[in-house]
C-alpha positions, 0 to 999 in steps of 0.5 A, spaced: 916 251 408 913 255 402 906 250 404 906 252 411 907 260 410 901 260 405 897 256 409 899 260 416 891 264 417 888 256 417 892 254 423 894 252 428 891 245 427 886 248 422 882 252 428 884 259 425 887 262 430 893 265 427 888 269 423 884 272 428 891 275 430 894 277 424 887 282 423 888 284 431 895 285 428 893 290 423 889 293 428 894 294 432 899 297 427 895 301 424 892 305 431 899 305 433 904 306 428 905 313 426 906 315 419 913 316 419 916 310 424 923 308 422 920 300 420 914 303 416 920 308 413 924 302 412 918 298 409 915 302 405 918 303 399 917 296 397 910 296 400 910 301 393 913 296 390 909 290 391 903 295 390 905 297 383 906 304 385 910 309 383 916 312 389 913 318 388 907 315 393 912 314 400 910 320 403 906 321 410 899 322 407 899 316 403 902 313 408 898 314 414 893 312 409 896 305 409 896 305 416 888 306 415 886 301 411 890 295 413 885 291 418 880 293 411 884 291 406 882 283 402 889 280 405 887 281 412 880 281 413 880 274 408 884 266 409 884 265 401 884 258 399 888 252 403 894 250 400 896 243 400 901 238 397 896 233 394 891 238 390 894 240 383 895 247 384 893 249 390 900 252 391 899 256 385 891 258 388 894 260 394 899 264 392 895 268 387 890 270 392 896 273 396 900 277 390 894 279 387 895 286 387 887 287 387 888 286 394 894 291 396 890 296 394 887 302 398 880 303 397 
């Protein structure tokens, strides 16, 4: 299951159709979600923890900036390395790419 999650941007059938869907979804969220949307308010404390930012940044201005930058964030724009159960450390490298704090920073 972890392998499938790490490779979601490469699917289906290694044609990267899901990668385009992720980018389109990030654009739609950026354009249509309000900074005080209930769903964003629910997840934003965890987003801040993932980005190593203080919870004091949980205000409308920071949420708006996050939404505006979402389509251009590296984890949305880049697929990252493909994970394989047959390649030594490929799971680690794929996970490191997605978990890298630098990929979650707003520009």
